[in-house]
mmCIF file as gemmi writes it, N, C-alpha and C atoms, coordinates in Angstrom:
data_model
loop_
_atom_site.group_PDB
_atom_site.id
_atom_site.type_symbol
_atom_site.label_atom_id
_atom_site.label_alt_id
_atom_site.label_comp_id
_atom_site.label_asym_id
_atom_site.label_entity_id
_atom_site.label_seq_id
_atom_site.pdbx_PDB_ins_code
_atom_site.Cartn_x
_atom_site.Cartn_y
_atom_site.Cartn_z
_atom_site.occupancy
_atom_site.B_iso_or_equiv
_atom_site.pdbx_formal_charge
_atom_site.auth_seq_id
_atom_site.auth_asym_id
_atom_site.pdbx_PDB_model_num
ATOM 1 N N . MET Axp A 1 ? 0.807 -1.249 0.056 1 0 ? 1 A 1
ATOM 2 C CA . MET Axp A 1 ? 0.045 -0.006 0.001 1 0 ? 1 A 1
ATOM 3 C C . MET Axp A 1 ? 0.876 1.285 0.064 1 0 ? 1 A 1
ATOM 4 N N . PRO Axp A 2 ? 0.544 2.09 -0.952 1 0 ? 2 A 1
ATOM 5 C CA . PRO Axp A 2 ? 1.493 3.345 -0.857 1 0 ? 2 A 1
ATOM 6 C C . PRO Axp A 2 ? 1.361 4.283 0.312 1 0 ? 2 A 1
ATOM 7 N N . SER Axp A 3 ? 2.293 5.125 0.6 1 0 ? 3 A 1
ATOM 8 C CA . SER Axp A 3 ? 2.333 5.94 1.735 1 0 ? 3 A 1
ATOM 9 C C . SER Axp A 3 ? 2.224 7.459 1.132 1 0 ? 3 A 1
ATOM 10 N N . TYR Axp A 4 ? 1.216 8.09 1.695 1 0 ? 4 A 1
ATOM 11 C CA . TYR Axp A 4 ? 0.937 9.573 1.253 1 0 ? 4 A 1
ATOM 12 C C . TYR Axp A 4 ? 1.572 10.497 2.327 1 0 ? 4 A 1
ATOM 13 N N . ASN Axp A 5 ? 2.745 10.669 2.565 1 0 ? 5 A 1
ATOM 14 C CA . ASN Axp A 5 ? 3.293 11.391 3.565 1 0 ? 5 A 1
ATOM 15 C C . ASN Axp A 5 ? 3.964 12.633 3.187 1 0 ? 5 A 1
ATOM 16 N N . SER Axp A 6 ? 3.972 12.817 1.801 1 0 ? 6 A 1
ATOM 17 C CA . SER Axp A 6 ? 4.789 13.993 1.211 1 0 ? 6 A 1
ATOM 18 C C . SER Axp A 6 ? 3.64 14.774 0.162 1 0 ? 6 A 1
ATOM 19 N N . VAL Axp A 7 ? 3.743 16.034 0.032 1 0 ? 7 A 1
ATOM 20 C CA . VAL Axp A 7 ? 2.854 16.757 -0.506 1 0 ? 7 A 1
ATOM 21 C C . VAL Axp A 7 ? 3.727 17.864 -1.45 1 0 ? 7 A 1
ATOM 22 N N . ALA Axp A 8 ? 3.332 17.721 -2.697 1 0 ? 8 A 1
ATOM 23 C CA . ALA Axp A 8 ? 3.93 18.806 -3.449 1 0 ? 8 A 1
ATOM 24 C C . ALA Axp A 8 ? 2.942 20.038 -3.87 1 0 ? 8 A 1
ATOM 25 N N . VAL Axp A 9 ? 3.427 21.277 -3.756 1 0 ? 9 A 1
ATOM 26 C CA . VAL Axp A 9 ? 2.616 22.389 -3.854 1 0 ? 9 A 1
ATOM 27 C C . VAL Axp A 9 ? 3.313 23.183 -5.054 1 0 ? 9 A 1
ATOM 28 N N . ILE Axp A 10 ? 2.365 23.405 -6.054 1 0 ? 10 A 1
ATOM 29 C CA . ILE Axp A 10 ? 2.934 24.239 -7.19 1 0 ? 10 A 1
ATOM 30 C C . ILE Axp A 10 ? 2.604 25.766 -7.072 1 0 ? 10 A 1
ATOM 31 N N . GLY Axp A 11 ? 3.333 26.579 -6.833 1 0 ? 11 A 1
ATOM 32 C CA . GLY Axp A 11 ? 2.929 28.088 -6.651 1 0 ? 11 A 1
ATOM 33 C C . GLY Axp A 11 ? 3.159 28.471 -5.398 1 0 ? 11 A 1
ATOM 34 N N . ALA Axp A 12 ? 3.918 29.562 -5.113 1 0 ? 12 A 1
ATOM 35 C CA . ALA Axp A 12 ? 4.321 30.05 -3.644 1 0 ? 12 A 1
ATOM 36 C C . ALA Axp A 12 ? 3.42 31.24 -3.486 1 0 ? 12 A 1
ATOM 37 N N . GLY Axp A 13 ? 2.347 31.494 -4.027 1 0 ? 13 A 1
ATOM 38 C CA . GLY Axp A 13 ? 1.531 32.561 -3.912 1 0 ? 13 A 1
ATOM 39 C C . GLY Axp A 13 ? 0.918 32.571 -2.412 1 0 ? 13 A 1
ATOM 40 N N . ALA Axp A 14 ? -0.176 33.534 -2.366 1 0 ? 14 A 1
ATOM 41 C CA . ALA Axp A 14 ? -0.957 33.292 -1.082 1 0 ? 14 A 1
ATOM 42 C C . ALA Axp A 14 ? -1.379 32.006 -0.794 1 0 ? 14 A 1
ATOM 43 N N . TRP Axp A 15 ? -2.136 31.341 -1.715 1 0 ? 15 A 1
ATOM 44 C CA . TRP Axp A 15 ? -2.95 30.145 -1.452 1 0 ? 15 A 1
ATOM 45 C C . TRP Axp A 15 ? -1.909 29.058 -1.316 1 0 ? 15 A 1
ATOM 46 N N . GLY Axp A 16 ? -0.688 28.939 -2.277 1 0 ? 16 A 1
ATOM 47 C CA . GLY Axp A 16 ? 0.212 27.964 -2.146 1 0 ? 16 A 1
ATOM 48 C C . GLY Axp A 16 ? 1.037 27.85 -0.783 1 0 ? 16 A 1
ATOM 49 N N . THR Axp A 17 ? 1.278 29.137 -0.234 1 0 ? 17 A 1
ATOM 50 C CA . THR Axp A 17 ? 2.12 29.162 1.072 1 0 ? 17 A 1
ATOM 51 C C . THR Axp A 17 ? 1.102 28.637 2.167 1 0 ? 17 A 1
ATOM 52 N N . ALA Axp A 18 ? -0.165 29.126 2.024 1 0 ? 18 A 1
ATOM 53 C CA . ALA Axp A 18 ? -1.056 28.679 3.054 1 0 ? 18 A 1
ATOM 54 C C . ALA Axp A 18 ? -1.348 27.179 2.925 1 0 ? 18 A 1
ATOM 55 N N . LEU Axp A 19 ? -1.425 26.497 1.912 1 0 ? 19 A 1
ATOM 56 C CA . LEU Axp A 19 ? -1.572 25.295 1.739 1 0 ? 19 A 1
ATOM 57 C C . LEU Axp A 19 ? -0.399 24.408 2.198 1 0 ? 19 A 1
ATOM 58 N N . ALA Axp A 20 ? 0.839 24.798 1.955 1 0 ? 20 A 1
ATOM 59 C CA . ALA Axp A 20 ? 2.001 24.244 2.549 1 0 ? 20 A 1
ATOM 60 C C . ALA Axp A 20 ? 1.954 24.257 3.938 1 0 ? 20 A 1
ATOM 61 N N . GLY Axp A 21 ? 1.673 25.395 4.641 1 0 ? 21 A 1
ATOM 62 C CA . GLY Axp A 21 ? 1.555 25.335 5.966 1 0 ? 21 A 1
ATOM 63 C C . GLY Axp A 21 ? 0.585 24.458 6.633 1 0 ? 21 A 1
ATOM 64 N N . VAL Axp A 22 ? -0.525 24.445 6.155 1 0 ? 22 A 1
ATOM 65 C CA . VAL Axp A 22 ? -1.379 23.373 6.492 1 0 ? 22 A 1
ATOM 66 C C . VAL Axp A 22 ? -0.96 21.914 6.38 1 0 ? 22 A 1
ATOM 67 N N . ALA Axp A 23 ? -0.413 21.629 5.336 1 0 ? 23 A 1
ATOM 68 C CA . ALA Axp A 23 ? 0.18 20.199 5.148 1 0 ? 23 A 1
ATOM 69 C C . ALA Axp A 23 ? 1.192 20.097 6.119 1 0 ? 23 A 1
ATOM 70 N N . ALA Axp A 24 ? 2.223 21.055 6.481 1 0 ? 24 A 1
ATOM 71 C CA . ALA Axp A 24 ? 3.438 20.733 7.26 1 0 ? 24 A 1
ATOM 72 C C . ALA Axp A 24 ? 2.826 20.704 8.579 1 0 ? 24 A 1
ATOM 73 N N . ARG Axp A 25 ? 1.677 21.391 9.301 1 0 ? 25 A 1
ATOM 74 C CA . ARG Axp A 25 ? 1.222 21.147 10.454 1 0 ? 25 A 1
ATOM 75 C C . ARG Axp A 25 ? 0.558 19.875 10.65 1 0 ? 25 A 1
ATOM 76 N N . ALA Axp A 26 ? 0.095 19.298 9.541 1 0 ? 26 A 1
ATOM 77 C CA . ALA Axp A 26 ? -0.493 18.095 9.502 1 0 ? 26 A 1
ATOM 78 C C . ALA Axp A 26 ? 0.395 16.923 9.527 1 0 ? 26 A 1
ATOM 79 N N . GLY Axp A 27 ? 1.647 17.184 9.506 1 0 ? 27 A 1
ATOM 80 C CA . GLY Axp A 27 ? 2.755 16.265 9.543 1 0 ? 27 A 1
ATOM 81 C C . GLY Axp A 27 ? 3.229 15.837 8.225 1 0 ? 27 A 1
ATOM 82 N N . ARG Axp A 28 ? 3.011 16.672 7.271 1 0 ? 28 A 1
ATOM 83 C CA . ARG Axp A 28 ? 3.433 16.087 5.908 1 0 ? 28 A 1
ATOM 84 C C . ARG Axp A 28 ? 4.653 16.565 5.551 1 0 ? 28 A 1
ATOM 85 N N . GLU Axp A 29 ? 5.632 15.827 4.637 1 0 ? 29 A 1
ATOM 86 C CA . GLU Axp A 29 ? 6.712 16.392 4.117 1 0 ? 29 A 1
ATOM 87 C C . GLU Axp A 29 ? 6.255 17.489 2.823 1 0 ? 29 A 1
ATOM 88 N N . VAL Axp A 30 ? 6.696 18.567 2.903 1 0 ? 30 A 1
ATOM 89 C CA . VAL Axp A 30 ? 6.137 19.562 1.815 1 0 ? 30 A 1
ATOM 90 C C . VAL Axp A 30 ? 7.225 19.936 1.031 1 0 ? 30 A 1
ATOM 91 N N . VAL Axp A 31 ? 6.996 19.903 -0.427 1 0 ? 31 A 1
ATOM 92 C CA . VAL Axp A 31 ? 8.002 20.392 -1.257 1 0 ? 31 A 1
ATOM 93 C C . VAL Axp A 31 ? 7.227 21.45 -2.139 1 0 ? 31 A 1
ATOM 94 N N . LEU Axp A 32 ? 7.797 22.662 -2.099 1 0 ? 32 A 1
ATOM 95 C CA . LEU Axp A 32 ? 7.235 23.849 -2.63 1 0 ? 32 A 1
ATOM 96 C C . LEU Axp A 32 ? 7.748 24.315 -3.798 1 0 ? 32 A 1
ATOM 97 N N . TYR Axp A 33 ? 6.956 24.267 -4.942 1 0 ? 33 A 1
ATOM 98 C CA . TYR Axp A 33 ? 7.705 24.709 -6.272 1 0 ? 33 A 1
ATOM 99 C C . TYR Axp A 33 ? 7.326 26.166 -6.646 1 0 ? 33 A 1
ATOM 100 N N . ALA Axp A 34 ? 8.217 26.88 -6.833 1 0 ? 34 A 1
ATOM 101 C CA . ALA Axp A 34 ? 7.892 28.452 -7.203 1 0 ? 34 A 1
ATOM 102 C C . ALA Axp A 34 ? 8.731 28.986 -8.384 1 0 ? 34 A 1
ATOM 103 N N . ARG Axp A 35 ? 7.824 29.697 -9.134 1 0 ? 35 A 1
ATOM 104 C CA . ARG Axp A 35 ? 8.585 30.228 -10.414 1 0 ? 35 A 1
ATOM 105 C C . ARG Axp A 35 ? 9.705 31.244 -10.05 1 0 ? 35 A 1
ATOM 106 N N . ASN Axp A 36 ? 9.417 32.134 -9.037 1 0 ? 36 A 1
ATOM 107 C CA . ASN Axp A 36 ? 10.302 33.262 -8.644 1 0 ? 36 A 1
ATOM 108 C C . ASN Axp A 36 ? 10.919 32.992 -7.226 1 0 ? 36 A 1
ATOM 109 N N . ALA Axp A 37 ? 11.982 33.494 -6.972 1 0 ? 37 A 1
ATOM 110 C CA . ALA Axp A 37 ? 12.705 33.21 -5.658 1 0 ? 37 A 1
ATOM 111 C C . ALA Axp A 37 ? 11.909 33.891 -4.382 1 0 ? 37 A 1
ATOM 112 N N . ALA Axp A 38 ? 11.104 35.01 -4.772 1 0 ? 38 A 1
ATOM 113 C CA . ALA Axp A 38 ? 10.246 35.544 -3.726 1 0 ? 38 A 1
ATOM 114 C C . ALA Axp A 38 ? 8.862 34.87 -3.667 1 0 ? 38 A 1
ATOM 115 N N . SER Axp A 39 ? 8.363 34.648 -2.533 1 0 ? 39 A 1
ATOM 116 C CA . SER Axp A 39 ? 7.057 33.889 -2.527 1 0 ? 39 A 1
ATOM 117 C C . SER Axp A 39 ? 5.894 34.992 -1.994 1 0 ? 39 A 1
ATOM 118 N N . GLY Axp A 40 ? 4.642 34.503 -2.083 1 0 ? 40 A 1
ATOM 119 C CA . GLY Axp A 40 ? 3.472 35.292 -1.828 1 0 ? 40 A 1
ATOM 120 C C . GLY Axp A 40 ? 3.206 36.354 -2.681 1 0 ? 40 A 1
ATOM 121 N N . GLY Axp A 41 ? 3.076 35.921 -3.895 1 0 ? 41 A 1
ATOM 122 C CA . GLY Axp A 41 ? 2.856 36.893 -4.999 1 0 ? 41 A 1
ATOM 123 C C . GLY Axp A 41 ? 1.642 38.006 -4.912 1 0 ? 41 A 1
ATOM 124 N N . GLU Axp A 42 ? 0.504 37.441 -4.543 1 0 ? 42 A 1
ATOM 125 C CA . GLU Axp A 42 ? -0.552 38.425 -4.416 1 0 ? 42 A 1
ATOM 126 C C . GLU Axp A 42 ? -0.314 39.563 -3.254 1 0 ? 42 A 1
ATOM 127 N N . GLU Axp A 43 ? 0.301 38.818 -2.099 1 0 ? 43 A 1
ATOM 128 C CA . GLU Axp A 43 ? 0.571 39.53 -0.924 1 0 ? 43 A 1
ATOM 129 C C . GLU Axp A 43 ? 1.569 40.746 -1.256 1 0 ? 43 A 1
ATOM 130 N N . MET Axp A 44 ? 2.659 40.274 -1.908 1 0 ? 44 A 1
ATOM 131 C CA . MET Axp A 44 ? 3.771 41.196 -2.283 1 0 ? 44 A 1
ATOM 132 C C . MET Axp A 44 ? 3.232 42.332 -3.199 1 0 ? 44 A 1
ATOM 133 N N . LEU Axp A 45 ? 2.209 42.103 -4.165 1 0 ? 45 A 1
ATOM 134 C CA . LEU Axp A 45 ? 1.715 42.949 -5.022 1 0 ? 45 A 1
ATOM 135 C C . LEU Axp A 45 ? 0.862 43.967 -4.109 1 0 ? 45 A 1
ATOM 136 N N . ARG Axp A 46 ? -0.039 43.413 -3.164 1 0 ? 46 A 1
ATOM 137 C CA . ARG Axp A 46 ? -0.705 44.302 -2.399 1 0 ? 46 A 1
ATOM 138 C C . ARG Axp A 46 ? 0.118 45.196 -1.492 1 0 ? 46 A 1
ATOM 139 N N . LEU Axp A 47 ? 1.191 44.656 -0.896 1 0 ? 47 A 1
ATOM 140 C CA . LEU Axp A 47 ? 2.161 45.589 -0.061 1 0 ? 47 A 1
ATOM 141 C C . LEU Axp A 47 ? 2.82 46.498 -0.995 1 0 ? 47 A 1
ATOM 142 N N . ARG Axp A 48 ? 3.172 46.318 -2.169 1 0 ? 48 A 1
ATOM 143 C CA . ARG Axp A 48 ? 3.65 47.344 -3.108 1 0 ? 48 A 1
ATOM 144 C C . ARG Axp A 48 ? 2.685 48.456 -3.381 1 0 ? 48 A 1
ATOM 145 N N . ALA Axp A 49 ? 1.408 48.239 -3.583 1 0 ? 49 A 1
ATOM 146 C CA . ALA Axp A 49 ? 0.432 49.039 -3.775 1 0 ? 49 A 1
ATOM 147 C C . ALA Axp A 49 ? 0.179 49.934 -2.653 1 0 ? 49 A 1
ATOM 148 N N . TYR Axp A 50 ? 0.216 49.419 -1.487 1 0 ? 50 A 1
ATOM 149 C CA . TYR Axp A 50 ? 0.073 50.181 -0.217 1 0 ? 50 A 1
ATOM 150 C C . TYR Axp A 50 ? 1.169 51.111 0.125 1 0 ? 50 A 1
ATOM 151 N N . GLU Axp A 51 ? 2.424 50.669 -0.206 1 0 ? 51 A 1
ATOM 152 C CA . GLU Axp A 51 ? 3.454 51.469 -0.04 1 0 ? 51 A 1
ATOM 153 C C . GLU Axp A 51 ? 3.518 52.827 -0.877 1 0 ? 51 A 1
ATOM 154 N N . LYS Axp A 52 ? 3.075 52.344 -2.218 1 0 ? 52 A 1
ATOM 155 C CA . LYS Axp A 52 ? 2.986 53.605 -3.132 1 0 ? 52 A 1
ATOM 156 C C . LYS Axp A 52 ? 1.797 54.584 -2.736 1 0 ? 52 A 1
ATOM 157 N N . LEU Axp A 53 ? 0.731 54.122 -2.141 1 0 ? 53 A 1
ATOM 158 C CA . LEU Axp A 53 ? -0.368 54.731 -1.591 1 0 ? 53 A 1
ATOM 159 C C . LEU Axp A 53 ? 0.228 55.736 -0.451 1 0 ? 53 A 1
ATOM 160 N N . GLN Axp A 54 ? 0.879 55.141 0.337 1 0 ? 54 A 1
ATOM 161 C CA . GLN Axp A 54 ? 1.501 55.98 1.513 1 0 ? 54 A 1
ATOM 162 C C . GLN Axp A 54 ? 2.475 56.916 1.127 1 0 ? 54 A 1
ATOM 163 N N . ASN Axp A 55 ? 3.219 56.701 0.031 1 0 ? 55 A 1
ATOM 164 C CA . ASN Axp A 55 ? 4.191 57.611 -0.517 1 0 ? 55 A 1
ATOM 165 C C . ASN Axp A 55 ? 3.474 58.766 -1.072 1 0 ? 55 A 1
ATOM 166 N N . LEU Axp A 56 ? 2.268 58.624 -1.695 1 0 ? 56 A 1
ATOM 167 C CA . LEU Axp A 56 ? 1.257 59.711 -2.123 1 0 ? 56 A 1
ATOM 168 C C . LEU Axp A 56 ? 0.718 60.646 -1.017 1 0 ? 56 A 1
ATOM 169 N N . VAL Axp A 57 ? 0.344 59.896 0.108 1 0 ? 57 A 1
ATOM 170 C CA . VAL Axp A 57 ? -0.144 60.465 1.19 1 0 ? 57 A 1
ATOM 171 C C . VAL Axp A 57 ? 1.028 61.468 1.884 1 0 ? 57 A 1
ATOM 172 N N . ALA Axp A 58 ? 2.117 60.863 2.018 1 0 ? 58 A 1
ATOM 173 C CA . ALA Axp A 58 ? 3.273 61.725 2.361 1 0 ? 58 A 1
ATOM 174 C C . ALA Axp A 58 ? 3.66 62.931 1.565 1 0 ? 58 A 1
ATOM 175 N N . ARG Axp A 59 ? 3.338 62.85 0.366 1 0 ? 59 A 1
ATOM 176 C CA . ARG Axp A 59 ? 3.843 63.863 -0.527 1 0 ? 59 A 1
ATOM 177 C C . ARG Axp A 59 ? 2.554 64.959 -0.67 1 0 ? 59 A 1
ATOM 178 N N . GLY Axp A 60 ? 1.545 64.53 0.096 1 0 ? 60 A 1
ATOM 179 C CA . GLY Axp A 60 ? 0.222 65.469 -0.037 1 0 ? 60 A 1
ATOM 180 C C . GLY Axp A 60 ? -0.584 65.384 -1.091 1 0 ? 60 A 1
ATOM 181 N N . ALA Axp A 61 ? -0.286 64.306 -1.98 1 0 ? 61 A 1
ATOM 182 C CA . ALA Axp A 61 ? -1.153 64.156 -3.239 1 0 ? 61 A 1
ATOM 183 C C . ALA Axp A 61 ? -2.419 63.47 -3.038 1 0 ? 61 A 1
ATOM 184 N N . VAL Axp A 62 ? -2.562 62.708 -1.885 1 0 ? 62 A 1
ATOM 185 C CA . VAL Axp A 62 ? -3.768 61.734 -1.428 1 0 ? 62 A 1
ATOM 186 C C . VAL Axp A 62 ? -3.905 62.129 0.058 1 0 ? 62 A 1
ATOM 187 N N . LYS Axp A 63 ? -5.252 62.449 0.464 1 0 ? 63 A 1
ATOM 188 C CA . LYS Axp A 63 ? -5.639 62.751 1.71 1 0 ? 63 A 1
ATOM 189 C C . LYS Axp A 63 ? -6.239 61.341 2.46 1 0 ? 63 A 1
ATOM 190 N N . LYS Axp A 64 ? -5.833 60.991 3.646 1 0 ? 64 A 1
ATOM 191 C CA . LYS Axp A 64 ? -6.423 59.73 4.203 1 0 ? 64 A 1
ATOM 192 C C . LYS Axp A 64 ? -7.318 60.182 5.289 1 0 ? 64 A 1
ATOM 193 N N . ASN Axp A 65 ? -8.611 59.667 5.309 1 0 ? 65 A 1
ATOM 194 C CA . ASN Axp A 65 ? -9.525 59.855 6.322 1 0 ? 65 A 1
ATOM 195 C C . ASN Axp A 65 ? -9.95 58.579 6.723 1 0 ? 65 A 1
ATOM 196 N N . GLY Axp A 66 ? -9.468 57.972 7.917 1 0 ? 66 A 1
ATOM 197 C CA . GLY Axp A 66 ? -9.874 56.737 8.368 1 0 ? 66 A 1
ATOM 198 C C . GLY Axp A 66 ? -9.238 55.741 7.613 1 0 ? 66 A 1
ATOM 199 N N . LYS Axp A 67 ? -10.177 54.92 7.016 1 0 ? 67 A 1
ATOM 200 C CA . LYS Axp A 67 ? -9.676 53.84 5.954 1 0 ? 67 A 1
ATOM 201 C C . LYS Axp A 67 ? -10.038 54.357 4.483 1 0 ? 67 A 1
ATOM 202 N N . LYS Axp A 68 ? -10.258 55.476 4.464 1 0 ? 68 A 1
ATOM 203 C CA . LYS Axp A 68 ? -10.774 55.945 3.012 1 0 ? 68 A 1
ATOM 204 C C . LYS Axp A 68 ? -9.458 56.971 2.5 1 0 ? 68 A 1
ATOM 205 N N . TYR Axp A 69 ? -9.335 57.082 1.18 1 0 ? 69 A 1
ATOM 206 C CA . TYR Axp A 69 ? -8.313 57.802 0.721 1 0 ? 69 A 1
ATOM 207 C C . TYR Axp A 69 ? -8.929 58.555 -0.471 1 0 ? 69 A 1
ATOM 208 N N . LYS Axp A 70 ? -8.519 59.973 -0.503 1 0 ? 70 A 1
ATOM 209 C CA . LYS Axp A 70 ? -9.147 60.636 -1.689 1 0 ? 70 A 1
ATOM 210 C C . LYS Axp A 70 ? -7.911 61.539 -2.325 1 0 ? 70 A 1
ATOM 211 N N . GLY Axp A 71 ? -7.944 61.394 -3.656 1 0 ? 71 A 1
ATOM 212 C CA . GLY Axp A 71 ? -6.871 61.979 -4.453 1 0 ? 71 A 1
ATOM 213 C C . GLY Axp A 71 ? -7.161 63.438 -4.261 1 0 ? 71 A 1
ATOM 214 N N . LEU Axp A 72 ? -6.166 64.358 -4.364 1 0 ? 72 A 1
ATOM 215 C CA . LEU Axp A 72 ? -6.266 65.766 -4.381 1 0 ? 72 A 1
ATOM 216 C C . LEU Axp A 72 ? -5.763 66.14 -5.938 1 0 ? 72 A 1
ATOM 217 N N . PRO Axp A 73 ? -6.764 66.601 -6.694 1 0 ? 73 A 1
ATOM 218 C CA . PRO Axp A 73 ? -6.474 66.707 -8.113 1 0 ? 73 A 1
ATOM 219 C C . PRO Axp A 73 ? -5.202 67.513 -8.463 1 0 ? 73 A 1
ATOM 220 N N . SER Axp A 74 ? -4.963 68.582 -7.984 1 0 ? 74 A 1
ATOM 221 C CA . SER Axp A 74 ? -3.802 69.465 -8.405 1 0 ? 74 A 1
ATOM 222 C C . SER Axp A 74 ? -2.501 68.835 -7.768 1 0 ? 74 A 1
ATOM 223 N N . ALA Axp A 75 ? -2.49 68.249 -6.524 1 0 ? 75 A 1
ATOM 224 C CA . ALA Axp A 75 ? -1.356 67.828 -5.899 1 0 ? 75 A 1
ATOM 225 C C . ALA Axp A 75 ? -1.177 66.472 -6.534 1 0 ? 75 A 1
ATOM 226 N N . LEU Axp A 76 ? -2.11 65.685 -6.84 1 0 ? 76 A 1
ATOM 227 C CA . LEU Axp A 76 ? -1.975 64.311 -7.501 1 0 ? 76 A 1
ATOM 228 C C . LEU Axp A 76 ? -1.432 64.563 -8.887 1 0 ? 76 A 1
ATOM 229 N N . ALA Axp A 77 ? -1.849 65.413 -9.613 1 0 ? 77 A 1
ATOM 230 C CA . ALA Axp A 77 ? -1.206 65.684 -10.906 1 0 ? 77 A 1
ATOM 231 C C . ALA Axp A 77 ? 0.207 66.043 -10.887 1 0 ? 77 A 1
ATOM 232 N N . HIS Axp A 78 ? 0.632 66.85 -9.809 1 0 ? 78 A 1
ATOM 233 C CA . HIS Axp A 78 ? 1.999 67.197 -9.609 1 0 ? 78 A 1
ATOM 234 C C . HIS Axp A 78 ? 2.883 65.829 -9.289 1 0 ? 78 A 1
ATOM 235 N N . ALA Axp A 79 ? 2.17 64.994 -8.45 1 0 ? 79 A 1
ATOM 236 C CA . ALA Axp A 79 ? 3.028 63.895 -8.158 1 0 ? 79 A 1
ATOM 237 C C . ALA Axp A 79 ? 3.252 62.929 -9.104 1 0 ? 79 A 1
ATOM 238 N N . ILE Axp A 80 ? 2.376 62.629 -9.918 1 0 ? 80 A 1
ATOM 239 C CA . ILE Axp A 80 ? 2.591 61.611 -11.037 1 0 ? 80 A 1
ATOM 240 C C . ILE Axp A 80 ? 2.728 62.161 -12.493 1 0 ? 80 A 1
ATOM 241 N N . ALA Axp A 81 ? 2.944 63.515 -12.54 1 0 ? 81 A 1
ATOM 242 C CA . ALA Axp A 81 ? 3.303 64.112 -13.826 1 0 ? 81 A 1
ATOM 243 C C . ALA Axp A 81 ? 4.589 63.759 -14.377 1 0 ? 81 A 1
ATOM 244 N N . PRO Axp A 82 ? 4.824 63.447 -15.705 1 0 ? 82 A 1
ATOM 245 C CA . PRO Axp A 82 ? 6.101 63.201 -16.12 1 0 ? 82 A 1
ATOM 246 C C . PRO Axp A 82 ? 7.064 64.221 -15.623 1 0 ? 82 A 1
ATOM 247 N N . HIS Axp A 83 ? 8.318 64.05 -15.749 1 0 ? 83 A 1
ATOM 248 C CA . HIS Axp A 83 ? 9.284 64.865 -15.042 1 0 ? 83 A 1
ATOM 249 C C . HIS Axp A 83 ? 9.683 66.084 -16.246 1 0 ? 83 A 1
ATOM 250 N N . ASN Axp A 84 ? 8.782 66.217 -17.042 1 0 ? 84 A 1
ATOM 251 C CA . ASN Axp A 84 ? 9.105 67.177 -18.154 1 0 ? 84 A 1
ATOM 252 C C . ASN Axp A 84 ? 8.563 68.69 -17.596 1 0 ? 84 A 1
ATOM 253 N N . GLY Axp A 85 ? 7.841 68.548 -16.542 1 0 ? 85 A 1
ATOM 254 C CA . GLY Axp A 85 ? 7.013 69.784 -16.09 1 0 ? 85 A 1
ATOM 255 C C . GLY Axp A 85 ? 5.859 70.05 -16.624 1 0 ? 85 A 1
ATOM 256 N N . HIS Axp A 86 ? 5.161 69.281 -17.501 1 0 ? 86 A 1
ATOM 257 C CA . HIS Axp A 86 ? 3.928 69.43 -18.093 1 0 ? 86 A 1
ATOM 258 C C . HIS Axp A 86 ? 2.804 68.957 -17.137 1 0 ? 86 A 1
ATOM 259 N N . ILE Axp A 87 ? 1.962 69.787 -16.843 1 0 ? 87 A 1
ATOM 260 C CA . ILE Axp A 87 ? 0.853 69.46 -15.994 1 0 ? 87 A 1
ATOM 261 C C . ILE Axp A 87 ? -0.475 69.693 -16.718 1 0 ? 87 A 1
ATOM 262 N N . PRO Axp A 88 ? -1.326 68.666 -16.742 1 0 ? 88 A 1
ATOM 263 C CA . PRO Axp A 88 ? -2.707 68.79 -17.586 1 0 ? 88 A 1
ATOM 264 C C . PRO Axp A 88 ? -3.414 69.921 -17.166 1 0 ? 88 A 1
ATOM 265 N N . ALA Axp A 89 ? -4.046 70.71 -18.035 1 0 ? 89 A 1
ATOM 266 C CA . ALA Axp A 89 ? -4.894 71.887 -17.745 1 0 ? 89 A 1
ATOM 267 C C . ALA Axp A 89 ? -5.866 71.818 -16.811 1 0 ? 89 A 1
ATOM 268 N N . ALA Axp A 90 ? -6.495 70.54 -16.712 1 0 ? 90 A 1
ATOM 269 C CA . ALA Axp A 90 ? -7.678 70.218 -15.725 1 0 ? 90 A 1
ATOM 270 C C . ALA Axp A 90 ? -7.28 70.347 -14.528 1 0 ? 90 A 1
ATOM 271 N N . ALA Axp A 91 ? -5.892 69.899 -14.169 1 0 ? 91 A 1
ATOM 272 C CA . ALA Axp A 91 ? -5.194 69.846 -12.795 1 0 ? 91 A 1
ATOM 273 C C . ALA Axp A 91 ? -4.795 71.301 -12.331 1 0 ? 91 A 1
ATOM 274 N N . ARG Axp A 92 ? -4.573 72.13 -13.149 1 0 ? 92 A 1
ATOM 275 C CA . ARG Axp A 92 ? -4.064 73.529 -12.673 1 0 ? 92 A 1
ATOM 276 C C . ARG Axp A 92 ? -4.959 74.328 -11.9 1 0 ? 92 A 1
């Protein structure tokens, strides 16, 4: 009779790492296959988006009110405008 003590998980994103953790806690040997050296794909993307948003808040382009964020049109245009100094007329 075969023994099912090892598990192969393909993908080290949020679900893959969660599944690997569950299997390991259940006493299984886990082999995790990932395309990239860094794991947690979705979570890493979410973290980068949050860091960019906090950067805009720090620069005054976005205002935070509790859990809500509101872009300030003129400041936001300055923050994301190309470095050639051109600012869209609607944002002036």
